[in-house]
N, C-alpha and C positions, 0 to 999 in steps of 0.2 A: 504494500500500500504506500502510495506516495501522496502526501498532503501538501507538497510544496506548491506555492502559488506561482502562477505564470508572471513573467516580467510585466505584462500589461496590467494584471490585477494589483501587483505591488505599486505600480505607478499610479493607478486609479485610486488606490486607498490613500496614498499620500495626498493627492489632489482633493479627495473627498474630505480627509481630516482637516485640510487647510480651509475648505469651504465651510465646514462645520464651525471651526474656530473663528473665522473671519466674518461670517455672515449669519449662520444659524444662531449661535449662542448670543451674539449681540441683539438678536431679534426677540429673545425670550421675554424681556419686559413688555414689549408691544403685544406679543402673543397673549400674555397673561392679562394685560389691560383689556383686550377685546373679550377674552374668555370670561373674566370677572363680570363683564357686562352682558354675558350670554349671547355674544355675537361671534359667528365663525370668522376667524381673522383672514379673510381672503386678501385684504390689503397687505398682509404680511406674507402670505404664501405665494401669491401669483408673481410678484417681482422676483422672489427667490427661485421659483420654477423656471422663469425665463433665463436667469443667469445660469442655473444648473444645466439647462438644455444647451445653451451656447458654449458651455465648457465641456460638453460631451459626457456629463454625469447624468445620464438619462436612460430609463428602461434597462437598467443594468442587470435585472433579475432574469431576463428572458433569453435562453439560449437559441430559440427558434426564430429569431428575427430574419426577415428577408432584406435584401439590399435596398428596397424602396421604403423601408420602415425606419423610423427614428430610434436610435439606441445603439448600445454596444453589446455585442455577443460575448457572454461570459459563461463558463461552466458553472454548475451548481457549487463546486468547491471554491472557485474563485469569487463568486458572488457572496459566499458565506461570510468572508472577512469584511466585506463592505456592509452587509446587513448588521453585523455586530457594531460597527461604527455608528450607523444610523440609529440603532436601537437606544442609544444613550439619551436621545431626545424623542419622546413618543411620536411627535408629529413630523419628524424630519423626513421619514420615508416618502411622504407626499411630495416634498420638494423635488425629489428625484424621480417621481412617477413610479415608485416602487412599493406603494402602500397596499396593504390588504383592505378590502377584498378585491381591489382592482387587479392585483397581480395574478390571483387565481382565476378570475373571470377572463382576463386577457389570455391566459394560457388555454383556458377552456375554448375560447373563441378561435384561437390559433389552430387548435386541433380539430374542431368540429364545425365551425361556421361555414356557410356557403358564401359565395361572392357578394350578394346583396347584404347579408348580415355583417360581413366584414366591413363593407363600405359604410353602413349605417352606424355600427357600434364599435367594431374593433379599431378602425383607424382613428376616430376621435379619442378613444381611450389611450391609444398609443401616443397621441399628440398631447395628452393631458388636458384636453378641452372639456371633458366630462368625467364624472365619477359614476360608480356602479355599486350595487350591493347584491348579496346572494341570499335568497330566501328559502331556507329549508326547515328550520326548527319550528315546531308548533306547540301551542300551550296545552293541548289536551292529550298529547301522547308523549312517550319517552322517545325523543327524536334521535337518540343515539342508536336506535333501531329504525332505520328509514323505511322498513317494510310496513311500519305502523302509520305512516303519514296519511292524512285524510283529505288534504287539498285535492280537489278533483279537476281534471282536464277532460272536457267533453268535446266531441266534434259536433258542430252545428253548421250544416251546409258547407260553405267554403271557409269557415272560421273555426276557432277554438274558443270555448267558454270556460273560464276558471272561477272556482268558488273555494274559499277557505280562509284560514287565518294563520298568519305567520308572525313569529316574534323573535326578539333579540337579533334583529337584522342590522348588523354593523354597517354604518355608513348611510343608512336610509335618510337621516336628517341633514346630510351634507348639502349645502345650497347648490352644488353642481351635480348632485346625483340625478341622472337621467334614465338609468337602466336598472331594472329589477330582474335578476336571473332567478326564476321560480322553478322549484322542483315539486312535482305533484304526481298523483296517481292518474295515469292516462287510461281512460275508459276504452280506447281503441286498441290498447295493447293486450297481449295474451295474459291470462291470469294463472296459467299453469305454474309459472316460476315467480315467486314473490319478488325476486330481484330483477324481473323484466317487465314490471308493471308501471314503471315511472318514466316520465319524460321531463325535459327541461324546456321551458318556454321563456322567451325574451320579451319582457313587458316594458313599455315606456312608463316612466314614473307618473306621467300625467294621464295614463289610460283611464277612461271613464269606468267607474266602479272600483278603482283602486284607492283606498283611503289609508293614509298614515295616521293611525289612531293616537299614538303617543310615542315619546322617546323615553324608554324605560331606564331609570337610574340603576346603576350597577354598584353594589356596596355603597349606596347613598351618594354616588357620584354621577352627575348627569354629563355624559360625554357630548361635546358639541356636535360631533359627526353623527351621533345617535346610535342607540341599540333599539331600533324601532319595532313597533307592533303594527303590522299591515293587515288590513282586511280586504279580501277580494270578493266582490259581490257581482256575479255575472259579468266578469271582465271579458270582453270579447276582442280578440285580435285575429288577424289572418292566420291561416294554417301555416304559412311560411315563417311565422315567428317561432315555430318549434325548432329547437336546436338538435340537429342530428336526427336519428330515427326514433319513431315511437317505441317506447319501452327500453330505450338505451340510457335513460337518465341516471340510473344507479351507477352503471359502469363509468359514465362520463364524470359524475361527481367524484368517484374514486380517483380518476385520473388527475384531478386538480389538487389532491391532498398532499402528495409527497413533497413536491418543491415548496409548497406553502408552509409545511411544517419545518423545513430547513430554515426558511426566512424567519418564522416566529421564534424558533429555537435560538438562532444566532442573535436576534434582537434581544431576547431574554438574557443571553450571556453578556451582551453589551451593557444591559441594565445592572447585571450582577457586578461587572467590573466597576461601573460607576459607584455602586453602593459600597464595594470594598474600598475604593479610593476614599470616599467620604468617611467611611467608618475609621480608617486608619488615621486620617487627618484629624478627625474629631477626638479620637483616642489619645493622640499626641498633645492636643490642646487642653482638654478638660482634666481637672484634678479632683480626686475624692480621697478623704482621709489622709491627706498629706502627700499623696503620690499621684502621678499621672495615671489616667485610666488604662493607658497602654501597658502599664507595669502589672496590672492584675492578671493573674494566670488564666482566669476564665475568658477574659477579653482576648488574650493572646491565642487561646484555643479557637475562639470564633474566627479570628483573622486567619489562622493557619488552615482550619477546616474549609473556610470559604475559598482560600487560594487553591487548595488541591481539588476541591469539588468542581470549581469553575473549569480548571484545566482538564479534568476528567470528562466533564460534559462537552467541552469544546471538541475534544478528540472523538467523542461518540458522534457528534453532529458532522464533523469532517468525514468520518467513515461513511456515514449515511449519504452525504453529498457525493463523495468519491464513487460509491456504489451506484448511485443514480446516473452519474456521468458514464460509468463503465458499462453497466448492465441494464439501465433503464429504470424508470420509476417503479414499475411493478415488482421488479426483483428486490427493491429496497423497501417493500411495504412494512416488513417487521422492523426494520431500522427506523423508518419514519415514525412508527408508533412508539418506539423506545425513546427517541429524542423528544417527542412531544411530552411524554410522561416525565422524563428525567429533568428537562429544563424548566418546565412549569413548576415542579416541586422545588427545584433548586432556587428559582427566582424568589419565591416567597420565603424560603429559609434564609438566604443571604440578606434580603431586604429586612427581614425581621431582626436579624442580628444588628444590622446597621441602625435600625430604629431604636433598639435597646441602648446602644452606645450613645445616641443623640439624646435619649431621654424624652421628655415631653416635646421638645422641639421636633423630634422625628415624627410626631403625630400631626404636626401642623403643616400648612402649605408653605412654610419658610424653606423647606427642603423638598426635593422631588420624591422622597422615599415613600410617603404614605400613598401617593397616587400611583406610583409604580407598583407598590405591593398590592394594591387593589386590583390592578390589571393582571398581575401574576396569579392572584387567587381566582379571578374569573377565568383565566386561561386553563385552569385545572378542570373546568367544566366545558368551556367553549371548544369547538373543534373536537368533540369527543371527550367524555369524562375520563379521569384516571382509570376507573375500573374497566372501561371498555378496552383501553390499551393494554392493561395488565392481562385481561382475558385473551386478547389476540396473541400476545407474546407467549403466554403460558400454553396456548393451544399449539403454537408452532413448535415450542420446545417439547411438548408431549408427543407431537407427531414425529419428531426426530427420534425420540426415545422408543416409540413403537417400531420404527424402521430398523433400529439396531438392537431390539430386545434380545437379551441374553449375552450381548457382547461384553458386558461388565462383570459377568459371573466369575471369571478367574480372579477378580480382586476380592471376592468374598471369602471369609474364613468359615467353612462349614463344619459342623460337628458331625463326627462319624463314630458309631459304636466301637469299632475296632481301635479307635484312638485311646480308649480306656486302658488297654494292655500295653500301649507303647510306652517306652521308658520316659519320653518327654512329657507324658501326661500324668506321671506320678507326682504326688505332693512331695515337697522337700522334706527329707528325713524319714519318709515312709519306709517301713520295714519290708524286706523282700518276702 
């Protein structure tokens, strides 16, 4: 395995870090001023996007770019390092047109959209002119099992009619959100296989019958881009708005997961690195009971554990990205589940330690720690809860065990009756 980054990726990361230092970080006060007023800071974001595009820091996440599309082709492994740098500021990925859920939707459209769909939706997304969201989760079912989804897609003449309710739709409240990628049960698909009953439909955000009911707070934090609840009441669109084939929605949704998990995981690692830096600086500054906090053994343990755990997680994500590059996304399905599980748990663990070192200040908006922690805690449910990923990893491991059943038998020490008469079985000092 070779996790060495290409010369292009090294050069891009240097330019990206300079952009973050010189332009993004100085924009934080303006961002917060808008955010505190409940206004999405387009006045901050849009000029930065223009500069990023002019500098070639654009669509860095997408290996499958064509020559006529804006952006830089990078492998998953090369992009991982850039995602880590962006992750230190939660909104920074949008500046480089690399934010979720657009990144996953763009990849989905790259793989499955026809020419008109590409022209209407994919090209504006690649240019950063519009945003999108992905609507799968529903309030009345456990959406970690997509076979339970109830949103219906019915054929009506030359059109499709959708009915249902979706929620926790990230990005739905963004002022530039124009596209809702909806997954539902297609009544025209075969019902023999529960995984072949779903289709994906591309809905304009302003489609008649589509209502954004509310922006749901997550851990009492109201995200400006929104975690929306959407109601679909007899939403009618042309049949051409279906993405790919009827009944192929489940497999298409699976195809968008792997790379997105690498992006999420590396952004989490970037946040962990930031938290560790802040924790160390605070520990060197604060004093309790006559000594610096950094001199307390338990704080040193937190720092050391954070360092080794971050490095371990990064290596795991790099291996997943390397495997995607070498063998394809499907071959790395177990790896993508593992990194989603590990990095989301690590993020809350490291952020929690940093908040403890900061004391009450760590709970306030004076540091980024509390907000980052809330996102990490949400990530343990979003994109599949921890338990689903544990289950899939365990199933894969048990499958390998079944295939090699009996191979480990020589390592077992088995009791045999004849061993009683063997000299080595006698008790020390026993008489003959």
